[in-house]
C-alpha positions in Angstrom: -11.2 -5.8 -2.9 -11.6 -4.8 -6.6 -9.9 -7.2 -8.9 -6.4 -6.2 -10.2 -6.5 -4.1 -13.4 -6.9 -6.3 -16.5 -3.7 -6.9 -18.6 -3.5 -4.3 -21.4 -6.0 -1.9 -19.9 -4.7 1.5 -18.7 -4.5 2.0 -15.0 -7.2 4.6 -14.1 -5.9 7.0 -11.4 -7.6 9.6 -9.2 -5.3 12.3 -7.8 -6.4 14.2 -4.6 -4.2 17.1 -3.3 -5.1 20.6 -2.3 -2.2 22.1 -4.2 -2.9 22.8 -7.9 0.7 22.5 -8.8 1.1 19.1 -7.2 -2.0 17.7 -9.0 -0.8 19.2 -12.3 2.7 17.7 -11.9 1.3 14.3 -11.0 -1.1 14.3 -13.9 1.5 15.5 -16.4 3.9 12.7 -15.5 1.3 9.9 -15.0 -0.6 10.7 -18.2 2.8 10.4 -20.1 3.0 6.8 -19.0 1.7 4.4 -21.7 -0.1 2.2 -19.2 -1.6 4.9 -16.9 -4.4 7.5 -17.3 -5.6 10.1 -14.8 -9.4 10.0 -14.8 -10.1 12.6 -12.0 -8.6 15.2 -9.7 -9.9 16.4 -6.3 -8.8 19.4 -4.2 -10.2 18.1 -0.9 -10.9 14.8 0.9 -14.7 14.9 0.6 -14.5 15.5 -3.2 -11.9 12.7 -3.5 -14.2 10.2 -1.7 -17.2 11.2 -3.8 -15.4 11.0 -7.1 -13.7 7.7 -6.1 -17.1 6.1 -5.3 -18.6 7.3 -8.5 -15.7 6.5 -10.9 -14.2 3.5 -9.2 -10.6 4.3 -10.3 -8.0 1.5 -10.1 -5.8 3.6 -7.8 -6.4 6.6 -5.7 -3.5 8.9 -4.9 -4.3 10.8 -1.7 -2.5 13.6 0.1 -2.5 13.5 3.9 -3.4 17.1 4.7 -6.5 18.2 2.7 -9.4 20.4 3.7 -12.8 19.1 4.7 -11.6 15.5 5.1 -7.9 14.6 5.5 -6.2 11.8 3.6 -6.2 9.3 6.5 -10.0 9.6 7.0 -10.6 9.4 3.2 -8.4 6.3 3.1 -10.5 4.6 5.8 -13.7 5.4 3.9 -12.4 4.0 0.6 -10.2 1.1 1.8 -10.7 0.5 5.5 -11.5 -2.9 7.0 -15.2 -2.1 7.2 -15.5 -1.2 3.4 -17.3 -3.9 1.5 -15.4 -3.4 -1.8 -12.2 -1.5 -0.8 -10.3 0.4 -3.4 -6.5 0.7 -3.8 -5.2 3.8 -2.1 -1.6 5.1 -2.2 -0.9 8.0 0.2 1.6 10.5 -1.1 2.7 13.2 1.3 5.4 15.7 2.2 5.2 14.6 5.9 7.6 11.8 6.8 6.0 11.0 10.2 5.6 7.6 11.7 2.0 8.2 12.8 1.0 9.1 9.3 2.6 6.1 7.8 1.1 3.8 10.4 -2.3 5.4 10.2 -2.4 5.2 6.4 -1.5 1.6 6.1 -3.7 0.6 9.0 -6.5 2.5 7.3 -6.2 0.3 4.3 -3.7 2.1 2.1 -1.5 -0.3 0.0 1.3 2.2 -0.5 2.9 5.2 1.1 5.2 7.6 -0.7 6.9 10.8 0.1 6.4 13.5 -2.5 10.2 13.8 -3.0 10.5 10.1 -3.9 10.5 11.1 -7.5 8.2 10.4 -10.5 9.6 7.0 -11.3 8.8 5.6 -7.8 5.3 7.3 -8.1 4.6 5.3 -11.3 5.9 2.1 -9.7 3.6 2.6 -6.7 0.6 3.1 -9.0 1.5 -0.1 -11.0 2.1 -2.1 -7.8 -1.2 -1.0 -6.3 -3.1 -1.8 -9.5 -1.5 -5.3 -9.5 -2.6 -5.9 -6.0 0.9 -5.4 -4.6 2.2 -2.7 -2.3 5.0 -0.2 -2.3 6.3 1.9 0.6 9.0 4.5 0.2 12.3 2.7 0.9 13.3 5.5 3.3 10.4 4.6 5.7 10.0 0.8 5.2 12.1 -0.6 8.0 11.2 2.3 10.4 7.6 1.6 9.7 7.9 -2.0 10.6 9.7 -1.2 13.8 6.9 1.2 14.6 4.2 -1.4 13.9 5.8 -3.8 16.3 6.4 -1.1 18.9 3.1 0.7 19.2 0.2 -1.7 18.4 -2.2 0.3 20.7 -2.3 3.3 18.4 -4.6 1.4 16.0 -6.2 -2.0 15.5 -3.9 -4.5 17.2 -1.3 -6.3 15.1 -2.1 -10.0 15.0 0.5 -11.8 17.0 -1.1 -15.2 17.6 0.6 -18.4 16.5 -0.3 -19.5 13.0 -3.2 -21.9 12.5 -0.7 -24.2 10.8 3.1 -24.0 10.8 4.6 -22.0 7.9 6.8 -23.9 5.5 10.5 -23.0 5.1 9.7 -21.4 1.7 6.7 -19.5 3.2 9.1 -18.1 5.9 11.5 -17.1 3.1 8.7 -15.1 1.5 7.6 -13.6 4.8 11.2 -12.4 5.6 11.3 -10.5 2.3 7.8 -9.0 2.8 9.0 -7.8 6.2 11.9 -6.0 4.5 9.5 -4.1 2.2 10.1 -6.1 -1.0 7.5 -6.2 -3.7 6.2 -9.5 -5.1 8.4 -9.1 -8.2 11.5 -8.5 -6.0 10.6 -11.5 -3.9 10.3 -13.7 -7.0 13.6 -12.5 -8.3 15.3 -13.0 -5.0 14.1 -16.5 -4.5 14.3 -17.5 -8.2 10.7 -18.5 -8.4 7.8 -17.3 -10.5 5.5 -14.4 -9.6 2.5 -16.7 -9.4 4.4 -18.9 -6.9 5.1 -15.9 -4.7 1.4 -15.0 -4.8 0.4 -18.6 -3.9 2.8 -18.6 -0.9 1.4 -15.2 0.3 -2.2 -16.4 0.0 -1.3 -19.4 2.1 0.5 -17.3 4.7 -2.4 -14.9 5.0 -4.8 -17.8 5.7 -2.4 -19.3 8.3 -1.8 -16.0 10.1 -5.3 -14.7 9.7 -3.7 -11.6 8.3 -5.7 -9.0 6.3 -2.7 -7.8 4.2 1.1 -7.9 3.8 1.5 -5.1 6.4 0.2 -7.5 9.1 2.3 -10.3 7.6 5.4 -8.1 8.0 4.5 -7.0 11.5 4.1 -10.7 12.5 7.5 -11.5 11.1 9.1 -8.7 13.0 7.4 -9.5 16.3 8.3 -13.2 16.0 11.9 -12.8 15.0 11.6 -13.7 11.4 13.1 -10.4 10.1 16.0 -8.3 10.9 16.4 -4.5 10.5 18.8 -3.2 7.9 22.2 -2.3 9.4 
């Protein structure tokens, strides 16, 4: 995957949505952020993929329902497991459906937001994606993880094998928080450790679990009893 955005450099964003007003609203807000700049807009999935491959933005914001090529298919082309140099994709949609959330993250997206999440969370999702982190709308996080553990046959199977090496107590602490949808910064604050320490633990966990991303780490945690749903 493309390296995280260099410190101090603006985060370059591509917006893809078939509604002019949505693109205009996203651009207006994101361009007003001191650390984010919108470099391109697309009105359909095919245009989004072509522009993304040409411009290589740091983050692609993709709607689910677009003409010519939908957001899930575009996500797989830009960030899927078969892509040699995957990009960072955040899916932003009106449709709060489990199959969309599941399909987006399984297709390689590193974030999933509802359009009514608000501009602040949108900017946070862009920043998290650019930093190599992930953000999912809080309203769907726990339900998503339940869905991942309940319906593995709907996409590539969730890895459930025992880890190559046992996870340490601290690694399990990190895994539990990942399973609850916490970002790296929130994990660091919750465990009173540095951000770099969290990233080191996550790298070790990924190797031990043979997990491609934090979604698979979270699914493993839920399937093996290392996380509990919110009450």
